[in-house]
N, C-alpha and C positions, 0 to 999 in steps of 0.2 A: 612105494618105493621098493630097487631092487634088494632083494635080500643077499646080496653078497656084498653090498654098500653098508646095511644094516649090520652086518657081522663086522664090516672092516671098521667100522663107526665103533662099537663097541670093544672091538679089539684094540682098537686105538688110544680108547678113554682109558683102558684098563693098564694098558703097556707104557704109555708116555708118564702118568705119574709114578709106574714103578721105577722106571727108568729113572725117571731123577731124583727118586729118594735112594735108588742104590750107587748113583754118581755122589749125592751130596756125602752119603755115610761114606764112601772111597772104601767100600767092602769088594768092589769088584773093578780091575783092572780097565784101563781106557779102552785096549783093544776089545776085549770083550763085551765091551758095551759098544764101541763101533761096529763090531761083527755082528751082534744081536740087533741091533738096529738096520743095518743093512739086508739083514736077514727077514725082519720083520714087513720091511719095506717093500724087498723083491716079492715076498708069498704073494701079497696084496696087490702089487703093479701090475704083475705077468697076472690074477683075477678079475683085474678089472677092464672098464675097455677105453684107458686112456694108454695112448701110444708111449710106449716106453721110451723115446727119445726126447719127448716131454720132463721126464723123471728126469735124466740125465741131465739135462740143458739147466734146469732148475737146482740141479747140487752141484753142479759148477758155478754156474753165475750165483747161489748163497755163497757159496768157499770164498768167492772173492768177493762177496761184499762182506763176509767176516772179517776175512784179511784188512780189507782199507779200514770197515768202521770200529773193527777191536783192536786191533794189532797197531794200526794207523794211527787212527782218530784219537784211538781211547773215548769212545762213546759207552762203553760197557767193558765189563771183567768177569771173566768165566772164573771159579773158585778153584776148580782143580786140574785146569790146564789152560796153557794160552787158547787154544781152540779145542773143545773134547772133541774128541772121533767120531761122538755119534752126531754132532749135530749137523754136519752137512746132509748127512743122510735123514736126520729128523727133519730138515726142509722138504727133502721130497713128501715125507710122510704127511705133512701138513699141506702141500702143493698137491698131492692124489688126492687128499681129502675134499680139498676145496673144489676142486675139477669133477670129482665124482659128484660131489653136491648139487653142481649147477648140472649134472645131465641128468637128476631124478625129476619127474614129470609132475609128481605131488607138488615139490618145490620151486618148479619154473611156471606153474599155473599161479603160484603166489608170491613170482618172484618181485614186482613192483611194491606187495607191504613188507616183503620182506627187507628189500633196501631202504625203504622210508623209515623202518624200525630201528634200522642198524643207522642211519644220517641222525634218528635222535637221539638212539640210545648212546654212541659215539661222541654226541654234543654234549651231552649230560655229565658222562665221563669226565671230558675234557673242561668241560666248566669247572664240577667240582675239583677235579687235580688243580685246575689255575687257582681258585679262591682259595682252598683249603693246604696246596702244598707249594704255592707261588711254581707251579708248573708252567713258565713260559715257551720253553721246547716245545711240550705236548700239545698246548693249543696249537702252535704254529703247524706242527705235523698234522693235526687232525684235520686244519683247515686245508692244509694241502690234500691231505686224503680226501675228504669230502668233493673238493673240487674233481678229483681224479674218481672219483665214484660217479658222481654226476654226469660226468662227462663219457664213461665207459659204455662200447656195447655187449661189457664182460660185466652185470652189474651184478648178476648173482654169483658168480666167481668170486668178484673182488669182496661183495658181502661176506661170504662163506668165509675168506682168510682171514676178514677182519674178527669176525665172532671167534676161531679158532686162535687166531694169535693174540689175542687179548686174554683170553682163557689160560693160554701159556706162558704168557710173560706174568700174569697174577700168580699162576703156581710156583714159576721158577722162582722168580724174586721173593717169594715169600717164604719157600726153603731154603733158598741160598745157590741155587747153582751157580747165576749172573747179578749184576747187580751194575745199575745205570751209574752214570758220571753224576754228582749234585749239580755241577755245573760243568758247561757243554764247552771243553775243551777249545780252545780258539775264538769261540765265539762267547761266552761268558753271560749263557742264558742258563738261567736255574731249570732242573729239570726233576721231575719226579721219577720214582724206582716203581715200576717203569713207567716211561711217560702215557700221558693220555692219549695221542694219538699213535704209540707205539707200530698201529697195525698198518701205517703209510708204507712203513718197510715192505713190508708183506706184500702188499699191493702193489707196492715199485716191481717187487722180485717177481710176483704174476704177470704183470704188462712185459715185463721186459722177456720173460721164457715165452707169453705167446708171440710177442711182435717177431722173436728169433724163431719160432715153431712153426710159423705162419709164412716163412719162407721156405719149408723144407715141402716137399710133394707129399698129398696123399700118401694114405699106407692103407693094405687092407687086412681086414682081422678077421677072425673066424665069422664074427656076426655083423660083417658088413665093412663098407667102408666108410673110413674114417679120418677128417681133413684135420693134419697135426695142427694145432694150434686150437683146437675146436674147443667151447667150451659148451 
């Protein structure tokens, strides 16, 4: 695997928990957390092979989704702000991680095994969440996520997105950065915190981003031509 990817992965594994803990304790202003996350994203986006336009696109799409799902629908709420300033750029970080993961030759050689493992693991998580936490919403989301994953031509990208997502959601809800509604507004189904199939949102985010960016022309980077939307 690429050395810069490993550095990115380790840095994100250290930065994201520190960011969430800082936000939970309210020790650092939202503006500072947002700028720090933007800086983190910029540094690693510029060093990666992922086209910057993809990162910009995912931030814009994710921000729209946050407004609709959190402020509009009320599926989840944040502890310290309506939408914390670091959240949109955080979505960019996680997309970049998933896209960079999908480019690693070592992972690409085992793409089928990784996808199957994600399908099995996701099914177990959704089933446990359903039987022990009455997570009806999460089960429906997981079924939709599994269908999207099986039908996608970007299975490694979506599998990576699901893995990173579930780890983020477990951490963020455990320490109290955000909380999912126990009953889905206007639907009435029970939901766990987080829903077992929460990765479906990030799978949709990545698919929408890829669809938008695939319509853009290819760009030439220092190390060759990369098609926008390529995973």
